[in-house]
C-alpha positions, -999 to 999 in steps of 0.1 A, spaced: -598 -843 -655 -578 -850 -624 -607 -851 -600 -595 -822 -579 -561 -836 -574 -538 -809 -561 -502 -810 -573 -471 -789 -569 -461 -777 -604 -476 -783 -638 -489 -819 -643 -478 -841 -672 -496 -873 -683 -478 -905 -674 -492 -940 -682 -528 -930 -678 -522 -908 -648 -505 -876 -640 -472 -865 -624 -460 -831 -613 -432 -817 -634 -426 -786 -612 -390 -797 -606 -383 -803 -642 -379 -767 -654 -348 -766 -677 -345 -728 -678 -365 -695 -678 -367 -671 -707 -374 -634 -701 -394 -611 -725 -405 -575 -727 -434 -560 -746 -457 -529 -746 -492 -533 -735 -523 -515 -750 -515 -484 -730 -479 -483 -742 -465 -493 -708 -435 -516 -709 -442 -550 -694 -419 -579 -685 -426 -616 -684 -410 -650 -677 -415 -683 -696 -406 -713 -676 -393 -738 -701 -401 -774 -690 -376 -801 -700 -404 -822 -715 -409 -794 -741 -372 -796 -752 -371 -833 -761 -376 -828 -799 -351 -799 -800 -326 -820 -781 -330 -849 -806 -324 -825 -835 -294 -810 -817 -309 -775 -816 -299 -748 -792 -322 -755 -762 -320 -719 -750 -332 -703 -783 -353 -731 -800 -389 -724 -806 -413 -735 -779 -447 -744 -794 -477 -724 -782 -495 -756 -772 -466 -768 -751 -467 -772 -713 -444 -742 -709 -468 -719 -726 -499 -736 -712 -488 -728 -677 -473 -694 -684 -488 -661 -671 -519 -651 -691 -506 -617 -700 -474 -632 -714 -494 -657 -734 -516 -630 -749 -485 -609 -759 -470 -640 -775 -502 -647 -794 -501 -611 -808 -464 -615 -817 -454 -586 -794 -426 -603 -774 -390 -593 -775 -365 -617 -759 -341 -603 -731 -322 -633 -718 -323 -666 -700 -316 -680 -665 -312 -714 -649 -313 -725 -613 -279 -719 -597 -270 -688 -618 -258 -657 -599 -275 -624 -599 -259 -591 -588 -285 -565 -580 -279 -527 -575 -278 -521 -537 -291 -486 -539 -320 -495 -561 -329 -525 -540 -331 -504 -509 -351 -477 -527 -377 -503 -537 -383 -511 -500 -397 -542 -484 -383 -567 -460 -353 -575 -483 -343 -538 -482 -340 -539 -444 -316 -569 -446 -295 -552 -473 -292 -520 -452 -278 -540 -423 -255 -565 -439 -244 -548 -472 -231 -514 -464 -221 -487 -489 -192 -478 -466 -176 -511 -474 -178 -504 -511 -206 -529 -516 -225 -514 -546 -242 -547 -555 -259 -575 -536 -252 -611 -547 -280 -636 -550 -283 -672 -564 -313 -682 -585 -330 -708 -563 -360 -717 -585 -390 -706 -607 -420 -718 -586 -444 -692 -599 -452 -679 -635 -447 -643 -624 -421 -646 -596 -385 -657 -592 -369 -673 -561 -336 -658 -550 -313 -667 -521 -287 -643 -507 -254 -660 -516 -230 -645 -492 -250 -647 -460 -261 -676 -438 -286 -678 -409 -260 -692 -385 -254 -667 -357 -286 -647 -362 -302 -635 -331 -338 -649 -331 -365 -640 -306 -346 -616 -285 -374 -612 -260 -373 -650 -253 -336 -650 -250 -338 -622 -224 -365 -641 -205 -344 -672 -205 -315 -654 -191 -337 -638 -163 -350 -672 -153 -317 -691 -156 -294 -669 -135 -303 -661 -99 -270 -642 -94 -278 -605 -102 -243 -597 -115 -241 -628 -137 -276 -621 -150 -268 -585 -159 -236 -596 -176 -255 -620 -198 -281 -594 -207 -255 -568 -214 -237 -593 -237 -270 -599 -256 -276 -562 -260 -240 -556 -272 -242 -585 -298 -277 -574 -310 -267 -537 -313 -236 -546 -333 -252 -571 -356 -282 -550 -365 -266 -516 -362 -291 -504 -336 -292 -470 -318 -299 -463 -281 -334 -452 -291 -342 -486 -304 -341 -501 -269 -369 -496 -244 -345 -508 -218 -309 -519 -223 -306 -531 -188 -333 -557 -193 -326 -562 -231 -360 -550 -242 -364 -537 -277 -392 -515 -290 -419 -537 -307 -413 -520 -340 -375 -526 -340 -380 -562 -329 -405 -567 -357 -379 -553 -382 -352 -576 -369 -376 -606 -373 -382 -595 -409 -344 -592 -415 -339 -627 -401 -365 -642 -424 -350 -626 -455 -315 -638 -446 -325 -674 -437 -353 -676 -463 -358 -664 -499 -365 -632 -518 -393 -637 -543 -395 -607 -565 -421 -603 -593 -406 -603 -628 -418 -567 -634 -402 -556 -601 -369 -572 -609 -366 -556 -643 -373 -522 -627 -339 -526 -610 -304 -527 -623 -289 -562 -622 -264 -585 -638 -269 -622 -643 -236 -642 -642 -234 -676 -657 -203 -696 -649 -185 -724 -668 -172 -757 -653 -141 -739 -641 -161 -712 -622 -152 -684 -646 -179 -660 -658 -190 -670 -693 -193 -639 -715 -203 -635 -751 -166 -635 -760 -158 -668 -743 -188 -691 -749 -183 -721 -773 -210 -743 -786 -240 -719 -782 -238 -721 -744 -258 -693 -726 -238 -663 -716 -239 -637 -689 -261 -606 -694 -271 -574 -677 -301 -551 -674 -298 -514 -665 -266 -523 -648 -244 -492 -643 -218 -505 -618 -201 -531 -641 -163 -535 -638 -160 -553 -671 -179 -557 -704 -197 -589 -709 
């Protein structure tokens, strides 16, 4: 018993005490199965490095070796996944590690909705031929969720708190013409970056957005500068491709992987330019 001690990640006993091993996840394994109603389910097993020591010593493939049901990995897995494993219902799909790249179908991501969809609509346009959205796997903090980061966008230059910026301009400049020039520049930059329409502004002259649009922009900013945390079931309802690169930066496929190294794979991905 840990006497109510709260820890980030799953605890592992060390010298009579406990230490969190949340940062020691070697990789994640993805599975599918059918529940009692015949509905397809998806799950993720976070494989802790501590559970791979024996396999490493025996020089087994760490990405396919058996993980004992009494291991830390299974002990802290989602209950539904554990139940399916106990019944022998699991079918493996693929694996992922932190730092792997994920291309997600743009159209399906937008159709799913949510804050991430607003960011995608603004910064990844179909007119530019962007059929997929690139992410990087940033972690596996939850048994049922992944942590993704947009890989080709950064938060630098985002316009945060437009109302405050407009208020600062009004208080800073006493000269009417200079003040209006600064407000017009703010409106122009905001309109271009977020692809706004005239109807989105309550007043262009005073750089006042409608509350709804300002809230949407705030959501977009959070998605660009933060993380997308999809549930495993939600992710596998989309079309995506997981790219694993070698030391030279080349995508590792099933035709180019020596020594049982993990290879790239895809799921319901219809926009591929090459076969894996």
